[in-house]
C-alpha positions as CSV (number, residue, x, y, z in Angstrom):
1,X,-6.1,-6.0,21.3
2,X,-5.2,-6.4,17.7
3,X,-2.5,-9.0,16.8
4,X,-0.7,-6.4,14.7
5,X,-0.4,-4.2,17.9
6,X,1.2,-7.2,19.6
7,X,3.6,-7.4,16.7
8,X,4.6,-3.8,17.4
9,X,5.0,-4.6,21.1
10,X,7.4,-7.5,20.3
11,X,9.2,-5.2,17.8
12,X,9.8,-2.6,20.6
13,X,11.1,-5.3,23.0
14,X,13.7,-6.3,20.5
15,X,14.6,-2.8,19.4
16,X,15.2,-1.8,23.1
17,X,17.6,-4.7,23.6
18,X,21.0,-3.5,24.8
19,X,24.2,-4.1,22.9
20,X,25.6,-7.5,23.8
21,X,29.3,-7.9,23.2
22,X,31.2,-11.2,22.9
23,X,35.0,-11.6,22.4
24,X,36.4,-14.5,20.5
25,X,40.0,-14.8,19.6
26,X,40.6,-11.1,20.2
27,X,37.7,-10.2,17.9
28,X,34.8,-8.2,19.3
29,X,31.3,-9.2,18.1
30,X,28.1,-7.3,18.9
31,X,25.4,-10.0,19.1
32,X,22.5,-7.6,19.0
33,X,21.5,-8.0,15.4
34,X,21.9,-11.8,15.5
35,X,19.9,-12.0,18.8
36,X,17.1,-10.0,17.1
37,X,16.9,-12.5,14.2
38,X,17.0,-15.5,16.6
39,X,14.5,-14.2,19.1
40,X,11.8,-12.6,16.9
41,X,10.1,-15.9,15.8
42,X,10.2,-17.2,19.4
43,X,8.7,-14.2,21.0
44,X,6.0,-13.6,18.4
45,X,4.8,-17.2,18.8
46,X,4.8,-17.2,22.6
47,X,1.1,-17.3,23.7
48,X,2.0,-16.4,27.3
49,X,3.6,-13.2,26.0
50,X,0.4,-12.5,24.0
51,X,-1.6,-13.1,27.1
52,X,0.6,-10.7,29.0
53,X,0.2,-8.1,26.3
54,X,-3.6,-8.4,26.5
55,X,-3.8,-8.6,30.3
56,X,-1.0,-6.3,31.4
57,X,-3.2,-3.4,32.3
58,X,-5.4,-5.5,34.6
59,X,-2.9,-7.8,36.3
60,X,0.3,-7.4,38.3
61,X,1.3,-11.0,38.3
62,X,1.9,-13.0,35.1
63,X,2.8,-16.7,34.5
64,X,5.3,-17.0,31.6
65,X,5.9,-20.2,29.7
66,X,9.3,-19.4,28.1
67,X,12.5,-18.5,29.9
68,X,13.6,-16.3,26.9
69,X,10.3,-14.3,27.2
70,X,10.7,-13.8,30.9
71,X,14.2,-12.4,30.4
72,X,12.9,-9.8,28.1
73,X,10.0,-8.8,30.4
74,X,12.3,-8.7,33.4
75,X,14.6,-6.4,31.5
76,X,11.8,-4.0,30.5
77,X,9.2,-4.3,33.2
78,X,10.7,-5.9,36.3
79,X,10.1,-2.8,38.5
80,X,6.4,-2.6,37.8
81,X,5.3,-6.2,37.2
82,X,5.8,-9.6,38.8
83,X,6.7,-12.5,36.4
84,X,7.0,-16.2,37.3
85,X,8.4,-18.9,35.0
86,X,6.0,-21.8,34.5
87,X,7.6,-25.1,35.5
88,X,7.7,-27.3,32.4
89,X,9.8,-30.0,30.8
90,X,10.9,-27.5,28.1
91,X,12.3,-25.0,30.6
92,X,14.0,-27.7,32.6
93,X,15.5,-29.0,29.4
94,X,16.8,-25.6,28.4
95,X,18.4,-25.0,31.8
96,X,20.3,-28.2,31.5
97,X,21.2,-28.3,27.8
98,X,21.3,-24.7,26.6
99,X,25.0,-24.3,26.7
100,X,27.8,-24.3,24.2
101,X,29.0,-27.6,25.5
102,X,25.8,-29.5,24.8
103,X,25.1,-27.7,21.5
104,X,28.6,-28.8,20.4
105,X,27.9,-32.4,21.3
106,X,24.8,-32.4,19.0
107,X,26.9,-31.0,16.1
108,X,29.7,-33.5,16.8
109,X,27.3,-36.4,16.5
110,X,26.2,-35.4,12.9
111,X,29.3,-33.6,11.8
112,X,30.9,-33.8,8.3
113,X,34.6,-34.9,8.6
114,X,35.7,-32.1,6.2
115,X,39.2,-31.4,5.0
116,X,40.4,-29.0,2.4
117,X,38.9,-31.3,-0.2
118,X,37.7,-28.4,-2.5
119,X,39.7,-26.3,-4.8
120,X,40.3,-22.7,-3.9
121,X,37.6,-21.6,-6.3
122,X,34.4,-21.9,-4.3
123,X,32.0,-19.7,-2.3
124,X,29.7,-20.4,0.7
125,X,25.9,-20.0,0.4
126,X,23.4,-20.1,3.2
127,X,19.7,-20.4,2.6
128,X,16.9,-21.4,5.0
129,X,14.2,-22.6,2.6
130,X,14.0,-24.7,-0.6
131,X,12.3,-21.7,-2.2
132,X,15.5,-19.7,-1.7
133,X,17.5,-22.3,-3.7
134,X,14.9,-22.1,-6.5
135,X,15.3,-18.4,-6.5
136,X,19.1,-18.5,-7.1
137,X,19.5,-21.6,-9.1
138,X,19.9,-19.7,-12.4
139,X,22.7,-17.6,-10.9
140,X,24.8,-20.1,-9.0
141,X,25.0,-22.4,-12.0
142,X,26.7,-19.7,-14.0
143,X,29.2,-18.4,-11.4
144,X,32.8,-19.4,-12.1
145,X,33.2,-20.7,-8.6
146,X,31.7,-23.9,-7.0
147,X,28.8,-23.3,-4.6
148,X,29.1,-25.0,-1.1
149,X,25.9,-24.7,0.9
150,X,26.2,-24.3,4.6
151,X,23.4,-26.3,6.4
152,X,22.4,-26.4,10.1
153,X,21.7,-30.1,10.4
154,X,21.3,-33.3,8.4
155,X,17.5,-32.6,8.4
156,X,18.1,-29.1,7.0
157,X,20.2,-30.7,4.2
158,X,17.3,-33.1,3.4
159,X,14.7,-30.2,3.5
160,X,16.8,-28.3,1.0
161,X,17.2,-31.5,-1.1
162,X,21.0,-31.0,-1.2
163,X,23.7,-33.6,-1.7
164,X,26.6,-34.1,0.7
165,X,29.2,-33.2,-2.0
166,X,27.9,-29.7,-2.3
167,X,26.9,-28.9,1.3
168,X,28.5,-28.9,4.7
169,X,27.1,-29.0,8.2
170,X,28.4,-26.4,10.6
171,X,31.4,-28.1,12.3
172,X,31.8,-28.9,16.0
173,X,34.5,-27.1,17.8
174,X,37.2,-28.0,20.3
175,X,35.5,-29.3,23.5
176,X,37.8,-27.1,25.6
177,X,36.6,-24.1,23.7
178,X,33.0,-24.5,25.0
179,X,31.2,-23.5,28.2
180,X,28.9,-25.8,30.2
181,X,27.2,-22.9,31.8
182,X,23.6,-22.1,30.8
183,X,23.5,-19.2,28.4
184,X,20.4,-17.8,26.5
185,X,22.7,-16.9,23.6
186,X,24.9,-20.1,23.7
187,X,23.8,-21.1,20.2
188,X,24.9,-17.7,18.7
189,X,28.3,-18.0,20.4
190,X,28.6,-21.5,19.1
191,X,27.7,-20.3,15.6
192,X,30.5,-17.7,15.8
193,X,33.1,-20.3,16.9
194,X,31.9,-22.9,14.4
195,X,31.8,-20.5,11.4
196,X,35.2,-19.1,12.3
197,X,36.6,-22.6,12.2
198,X,34.9,-23.3,8.9
199,X,36.1,-20.1,7.2
200,X,39.7,-20.5,8.6
201,X,39.9,-24.0,7.2
202,X,38.2,-23.6,3.8
203,X,38.7,-19.9,3.0
204,X,35.8,-19.2,0.5
205,X,35.9,-16.6,-2.1
206,X,32.8,-14.9,-0.7
207,X,29.6,-15.5,1.2
208,X,26.1,-15.5,-0.4
209,X,22.8,-15.6,1.4
210,X,19.2,-15.1,0.4
211,X,16.6,-12.9,2.2
212,X,19.2,-12.3,5.0
213,X,16.9,-12.5,8.0
214,X,18.3,-15.7,9.6
215,X,20.8,-15.6,12.6
216,X,23.2,-17.9,10.8
217,X,23.2,-15.6,7.7
218,X,24.0,-12.6,9.9
219,X,26.7,-14.6,11.8
220,X,28.3,-15.6,8.6
221,X,28.4,-12.0,7.5
222,X,30.0,-10.8,10.8
223,X,32.7,-13.6,10.9
224,X,33.4,-13.1,7.1
225,X,34.0,-9.4,7.7
226,X,36.6,-10.2,10.4
227,X,38.4,-12.5,7.9
228,X,38.3,-9.9,5.0
229,X,35.8,-12.0,3.1
230,X,33.0,-10.2,1.3
231,X,29.3,-11.2,2.0
232,X,26.3,-10.5,-0.2
233,X,22.6,-10.8,0.4
234,X,20.2,-11.3,-2.5
235,X,16.6,-9.9,-2.1
236,X,14.0,-12.7,-2.2
237,X,10.7,-11.2,-1.4
238,X,9.2,-7.7,-0.8
239,X,8.3,-5.9,2.4
240,X,5.0,-4.0,2.0
241,X,5.7,-1.6,5.0
242,X,7.6,1.6,5.3
243,X,9.5,0.2,8.3
244,X,11.0,-3.2,7.5
245,X,10.7,-6.2,9.8
246,X,13.3,-6.2,12.6
247,X,15.2,-9.2,11.1
248,X,16.1,-7.0,8.1
249,X,17.7,-4.3,10.2
250,X,21.3,-3.9,11.3
251,X,22.5,-6.3,8.6
252,X,26.3,-6.8,8.3
253,X,26.4,-7.8,4.7
254,X,28.9,-5.9,2.5
255,X,26.4,-5.8,-0.4
256,X,22.6,-6.1,-0.7
257,X,21.3,-6.8,-4.2
258,X,17.8,-5.3,-4.4
259,X,15.1,-5.3,-7.0
260,X,15.1,-1.5,-7.4
261,X,15.1,2.0,-5.8
262,X,12.0,1.5,-3.5
263,X,13.5,-1.5,-1.8
264,X,16.9,0.1,-1.2
265,X,15.1,3.2,0.1
266,X,13.2,1.2,2.7
267,X,16.2,-0.7,4.0
268,X,19.1,1.8,3.8
269,X,18.2,3.9,6.9
270,X,18.4,0.7,9.0
271,X,21.5,-0.8,7.5
272,X,24.4,1.6,7.5
273,X,27.0,-1.1,7.1
274,X,25.7,-2.3,3.8
275,X,26.1,-1.1,0.2
276,X,22.9,-1.4,-1.9
277,X,23.1,-2.5,-5.5
278,X,19.9,-2.2,-7.5
279,X,20.5,-5.0,-10.0
280,X,16.8,-6.0,-10.3
281,X,14.8,-9.3,-10.2
282,X,16.0,-12.2,-12.3
283,X,12.5,-13.7,-12.4
284,X,10.7,-10.7,-13.9
285,X,10.0,-11.0,-17.6
286,X,8.4,-8.9,-20.3
287,X,4.6,-8.7,-19.9
288,X,2.5,-11.1,-21.8
289,X,-0.7,-10.1,-23.6
290,X,-3.3,-9.4,-20.9
291,X,-6.5,-11.3,-20.6
292,X,-9.7,-10.3,-18.7
293,X,-8.4,-11.9,-15.5
294,X,-8.6,-10.9,-11.8
295,X,-6.1,-12.7,-9.6
296,X,-7.0,-13.2,-5.9
297,X,-3.9,-13.9,-3.9
298,X,-4.3,-16.2,-0.8
299,X,-1.8,-16.4,2.0
300,X,-1.3,-18.3,5.3
301,X,-3.0,-17.1,8.5
302,X,-0.9,-14.4,10.0
303,X,-1.0,-11.1,11.9
304,X,-3.0,-9.3,9.3
305,X,-5.2,-12.1,8.1
306,X,-7.3,-14.8,9.9
307,X,-9.5,-17.6,8.7
308,X,-12.6,-15.3,8.4
309,X,-10.8,-12.7,6.3
310,X,-9.4,-15.3,3.9
311,X,-12.9,-16.8,3.6
312,X,-14.2,-13.3,2.8
313,X,-11.5,-12.9,0.1
314,X,-12.5,-16.2,-1.5
315,X,-16.3,-15.3,-1.3
316,X,-15.5,-12.0,-3.0
317,X,-14.0,-13.8,-5.9
318,X,-17.0,-16.2,-6.0
319,X,-19.6,-13.3,-5.9
320,X,-17.8,-11.4,-8.7
321,X,-17.6,-14.5,-10.9
322,X,-21.4,-14.7,-10.7
323,X,-21.9,-11.1,-11.8
324,X,-19.2,-10.7,-14.5
325,X,-19.2,-13.7,-16.7
326,X,-16.9,-12.2,-19.4
327,X,-13.9,-12.2,-16.9
328,X,-11.9,-14.9,-15.3
329,X,-11.6,-14.8,-11.5
330,X,-8.6,-16.9,-10.4
331,X,-8.0,-17.7,-6.7
332,X,-4.3,-18.6,-6.3
333,X,-3.4,-20.9,-3.4
334,X,-0.4,-20.1,-1.3
335,X,2.3,-22.9,-1.3
336,X,1.9,-23.2,2.5
337,X,-1.9,-22.9,2.8
338,X,-4.6,-24.8,0.9
339,X,-8.0,-23.2,0.3
340,X,-9.7,-26.4,1.6
341,X,-8.3,-25.4,5.0
342,X,-10.8,-22.6,5.1
343,X,-13.9,-24.7,4.8
344,X,-15.4,-27.7,6.6
345,X,-16.7,-29.1,3.4
346,X,-15.5,-29.5,-0.2
347,X,-15.9,-26.3,-2.3
348,X,-18.1,-26.8,-5.3
349,X,-17.2,-24.6,-8.3
350,X,-20.5,-23.8,-9.9
351,X,-19.1,-21.0,-11.9
352,X,-16.9,-21.9,-14.9
353,X,-15.1,-18.5,-14.7
354,X,-14.0,-19.1,-11.1
355,X,-10.7,-21.0,-11.1
356,X,-8.5,-22.2,-8.3
357,X,-4.8,-22.0,-9.2
358,X,-2.3,-24.2,-7.6
359,X,1.1,-22.6,-6.8
360,X,3.1,-25.6,-8.1
361,X,1.2,-25.6,-11.4
362,X,1.9,-22.0,-12.5
363,X,4.5,-19.5,-11.4
364,X,3.4,-16.4,-9.7
365,X,5.1,-14.3,-12.4
366,X,3.2,-16.1,-15.2
367,X,-0.1,-15.5,-13.3
368,X,0.6,-11.8,-12.6
369,X,1.7,-11.1,-16.2
370,X,-1.7,-12.3,-17.5
371,X,-3.8,-10.4,-14.9
372,X,-5.3,-7.0,-15.2
373,X,-6.3,-6.7,-11.5
374,X,-4.9,-8.4,-8.4
375,X,-6.7,-8.6,-5.0
376,X,-5.3,-9.5,-1.6
377,X,-4.9,-8.7,2.0
378,X,-1.2,-8.0,2.6
379,X,0.6,-10.4,0.1
380,X,3.9,-9.1,-1.2
381,X,2.7,-10.2,-4.7
382,X,0.4,-7.2,-4.7
383,X,3.5,-5.0,-4.9
384,X,5.1,-7.3,-7.5
385,X,2.0,-7.0,-9.6
386,X,2.8,-3.4,-10.3
387,X,5.8,-4.5,-12.5
388,X,3.3,-6.4,-14.7
389,X,0.8,-3.5,-14.8
390,X,-1.8,-5.4,-12.8
391,X,-3.8,-3.0,-10.7
392,X,-3.4,-3.9,-7.0
393,X,-6.5,-3.9,-4.7
394,X,-5.9,-4.2,-0.9
395,X,-8.6,-5.5,1.4
396,X,-7.6,-3.8,4.7
397,X,-9.4,-5.8,7.4
398,X,-7.0,-4.4,10.0
399,X,-6.9,-0.6,10.2
400,X,-3.5,-0.6,11.9
401,X,-1.9,-2.1,8.8
402,X,-0.8,0.4,6.2
403,X,0.4,-1.2,2.9
404,X,3.5,0.7,1.6
405,X,3.4,2.3,-0.9
406,X,-0.2,3.5,-0.4
407,X,-1.7,2.4,-3.7
408,X,-4.8,4.6,-3.3
409,X,-2.9,7.7,-2.4
410,X,-0.4,7.2,-5.2
411,X,-3.3,6.6,-7.7
412,X,-2.1,3.1,-8.6
413,X,-4.8,0.9,-7.1
414,X,-7.6,0.5,-4.6
415,X,-7.7,0.1,-0.8
416,X,-10.9,-0.7,1.0
417,X,-11.8,-1.8,4.6
418,X,-15.2,-3.0,3.6
419,X,-15.7,-6.2,1.5
420,X,-18.9,-4.9,-0.1
421,X,-17.3,-1.6,-1.1
422,X,-14.4,-3.4,-2.6
423,X,-16.8,-5.5,-4.7
424,X,-18.5,-2.4,-6.0
425,X,-15.2,-0.7,-6.7
426,X,-13.9,-3.7,-8.7
427,X,-17.1,-3.9,-10.7
428,X,-16.8,-0.2,-11.6
429,X,-13.2,-0.6,-12.5
430,X,-13.9,-3.6,-14.8
431,X,-16.8,-1.7,-16.5
432,X,-14.7,1.5,-17.1
433,X,-11.9,1.3,-19.7
434,X,-11.0,4.9,-18.8
435,X,-10.4,4.0,-15.1
436,X,-8.3,1.0,-16.1
437,X,-6.2,3.1,-18.5
438,X,-5.7,6.0,-16.0
439,X,-4.5,3.6,-13.2
440,X,-2.2,1.9,-15.7
441,X,-0.7,5.2,-16.7
442,X,0.0,6.0,-13.1
443,X,1.5,2.6,-12.5
444,X,3.8,3.1,-15.5
445,X,5.1,6.4,-14.2
446,X,5.6,5.1,-10.6
447,X,7.3,1.8,-11.6
448,X,10.4,3.9,-12.5
449,X,11.0,4.7,-8.9
450,X,10.0,1.2,-7.6
451,X,11.8,-1.3,-9.8
452,X,15.1,-1.4,-11.6
453,X,14.9,-0.3,-15.3
454,X,16.0,-3.7,-16.6
455,X,15.2,-7.1,-15.0
456,X,15.0,-10.8,-16.0
457,X,18.0,-12.0,-18.2
458,X,19.7,-8.6,-17.9
459,X,19.5,-8.7,-14.1
460,X,20.8,-12.3,-14.1
461,X,23.8,-11.4,-16.3
462,X,24.6,-8.4,-14.2
463,X,24.5,-10.3,-10.9
464,X,26.6,-13.2,-12.4
465,X,29.2,-10.7,-13.6
466,X,29.3,-9.0,-10.2
467,X,30.0,-12.3,-8.5
468,X,32.6,-13.4,-11.0
469,X,34.5,-10.0,-10.7
470,X,34.2,-10.0,-6.9
471,X,35.8,-13.5,-6.7
472,X,38.5,-12.6,-9.2
473,X,39.5,-9.5,-7.3
474,X,40.0,-11.4,-4.0
């Protein structure tokens, strides 16, 4: 069974989850969308669930390693399959400590003793990764209100490289407002109570988050809505599928700032509570003069790429560099995955026109703007390359994965299942100025319905003005 099929299986488990209501201080919360964001990474990385998916047709009895996983299988298949939870330290630990009471103690130990020490003019921001802060730095420095980052833990603060004066850990709550009973969703209920306390005490102008797929971000949006505080999510990456990942569905943000019509179009059908603003990407800039460069975009091992497919992508670059010495072939490393991880020995670069590009040495936008062609497996940068008129070429090793939009069908690029066919197609493309020009004309016409008309500095100013007006009107 293909891993991508397993991904769809997990998707269906979460989509079929029933509404789960929780009342707190006479306010009704539907936890479903928060649960989906919390449980997706746990289920997709559970090997015992993958084994069940592979073996379910042949076995009636299954040993499950994770209590959360077992609860999903019991809910969906308990009448036809027999599941037993594997006895492990992790499951014993969860049975004892997964309650609001013990979660609260953990937060009490590391809490910030906060008071109303800030002026009224500030907003809350939640991000999960350092890259998110890099993405919004140009914006938050120009907003008229102070940015206070919400962090999960002391370690989270360190990961984001934040100082104590501009960040705050989620506060603990009254010990009598907690339950000691085991609850699979205890952490979500704690988030609701903790964030309610935080918002009641500090009353931010608005809430900002990036990407929007984290359970805390969704909880912030729901609690803020019940306190008449606006929440905004800023697009960080792209989603090269017609149906977005489940963590980008059922969002509660009042506004979602997207990069353009295509991204709004993908998300709108699954997010009826949110208003979409197509204000563009602040990091896009005017295209530089193109050079004869083909950019190969590497990525971490995931559902649509494994070690052998990434090796094949690298070898394609190497083979082309030997045959076309008037072009540069650049293999760009992913920030989370080094090319050396693909090989058991050091790579010797015998071809001067084959270059390995480090992500920290050159921005992806600089690299895309120089390139005439981009090649990858499922990287979102293939879609971003259209903005820079770089022709995207998708190596589709997995037939179940369909990149959206379909570059081949739309006449904007290449899609091939076979590595040799892709090599021949790229050679033909490089040797034909007419083919390059035709594809670029098609990209130019399609870009109008994919990206906002103006980006970069214009987008940055528009977004800053939006936040300043929003804060002023509240």
